[in-house]
C-alpha positions, 0 to 999 in steps of 0.5 A: 423506523428510518432504514440505516445507510450502509457502506457500498459492498466492497468499500470498507471503512478503516476504523479508528482502532486500525489507525495506528497500523495504517499510520505506521505502515505508511510512515515506514513506506515513505521513509524507505522510498524517500531514502532512495530519492523518490518524490511523491506525486499526488494524482486525481482519482478520476481520469478520462476513460480513454487513458485506461483503455489505451494503457491497460488494454481494452481486452483486459479484465480490468477494462472490460469488467472492473472499471467504475465508468460513468458519463459526467454532465458534459457527456464525457466518459470518466473512470475512477482510477483502477491503478496508478501508473497510467495517471503518472504517465499522463501527468508526466506528458501533460506537465513535461517532466519526462522527456530527457529526465531521470525521474523517480516518483511515488504515490499512494491512495485509493484505487477502484475495481468492481471485483468480487469482494473477498478477504484481501480484495476490495472494490476500493483498495489502497495502493502504494506505487513507485515509477521511474522514467528515462533509465533503460538498463537493468540497474533501475529494475534491480533498484526497485526490487532492492527497495521493496526488499528493504521495505520487507526488512524494515517491516520485519516481514518474512516468507515473501518470494520474489518471482521474475520473468521477461516478456521481451520486446513487442516483436518477440512477444507478437511472435510468441503470442502467435505460437502460444495461440496456435498451441492453445487452439489445439487444446481448446476443449481442455481450457476453462471458460475464461481462458477460451475467451482470452484465447482469441483476444489476449492469449498471454493472459491464459498463462495466468490462469488459476484453473487446475486443468488449464495449468496442466495444459500449460505445462506443455505450452511453449515457453516465453523465455525461449522466444526472447529477442537478444536484447531482452535476454541480455537485459534479463540476464543482467537483472538476474546477475545484479540481484544475485550479487546483492543477495536477493533470492528469486525464482524465474516463473516463465508463466508470470505475465501480469494483468496489464497490457503495457508491460514489456521485458521485466515483470516481477511479483513478491508473493506469499503463501500466507494469504490464500488466493490473494498471494501477490503482495507487490508486483511490477516491471518495465513498460517502455512503450507506454509513454509513446503509446499515450502521446509522449516521446519514447521513454524507458520506464519501470515501476511497481505497486503494492496493496496496502490491505494485503500488506496489513493482512500479512503483517497481522498474520506474522503478528507484526502490527503495532498496538493501537495508539492510546494516550499515556496521560489521562486528565480528570477534573471536578468542578468548573474551575478544575475543568478550566485548569485541566485544559490548561495543564493538558496543553502545557504537557502536550507542549513539553512532551508531545510524544506522550498523548494526553486525553482530557475527560470532557464531560460532567461525570463524577470522579469515580466514573472518570477514573473508569474511563481513564483506566479503559483508555489504556493510559499509564497515568491519571492527573486529577484536579479538584477544587483543592488542587486548583486553590493550592496549585497542585495536581494529584498524580495517580499511576494506573498500571503496575503498583497503584501509587498516588501523590500530590505535586505542585503544577511546577513539578508536574513534568518531572513527575511525569518523566518518572512515570512515563520515561522517554525512550532512547530516541527521546520520545 
């Protein structure tokens, strides 16, 4: 017996019954972001490893432990993209669309990180992200947050909490880093193993620790917001004022630092308590130094990314997912001539009523077996063609839901009969 090949751990199939939910979510995202004037960019899945080492940070968990990196046939180190921002910046520098421009772009697609798989966390996962370039003030930070809030409303989602923080500029962050490092060294024995490792290489990441004992130590740690430079403080206060005036509720979380080194000033997360440990649904902030860090000219930048699987899990938890797509019309036939006519009729209905969804039984089974298939399909109406119908130019129309009515109509009157069984909604669908 031949061994079956299974998918790679942490890389999951998205099965057909989930297709309607994915399509609906992706269409809603597209509608919202494009209503703000954002244009879609499509990026390579594979990039040079150096791109992520220089942007995300060599001492981050992503670069140290989670990237899928390999040497190609020319010996060059390549990596499956773990996130989308670095690729957007690389593309902008390479194609020259960032300098002296006001840019709003968005992307979606698979990302890859070699993490421990669990509910809501995969090694191949899907993200949607938006990135902006050339806008320095807090208005663009607010716009991105307003756009995500609008998306939650469009999806009907509730129970999401917005958390904000500011990391300040590079100088203020470096001074705070030294102060925090000194404090953590004095409490080193009370920290968890990961935090002790990060203490020397990237102490700000200790602030993001989930270990209860370490979090207790951090209660006494110096606060980043108290170390902000004046410009960053004004920027953060301006953002808070804009959000308050727009009616957006938020919580200031002084320990919010994000897991990527390129962030500066604003950082934010939309979090939920409904998904256990995987509570962050959307996260972002400013990364004003990243363009110059990757070889471009100094350019203010801000963006966010959200996990599609986590969004779907939250939608499912709140019973907001659409039902799987099913055909509303199922076509049955008996005999060679009727099978040919069935295909013609199905095409005519699709042409006139594309919103219905029409499925044709393509096989040799008898009408009784076909009718069972039609019923299991979830269709509302069965169209039945036999030798008599073909000769007389008729179609038998049978209701599959509610009262089981059946009548024979002329093919020329079929569309009117279908309209009676399957009326259009208010938007003409």
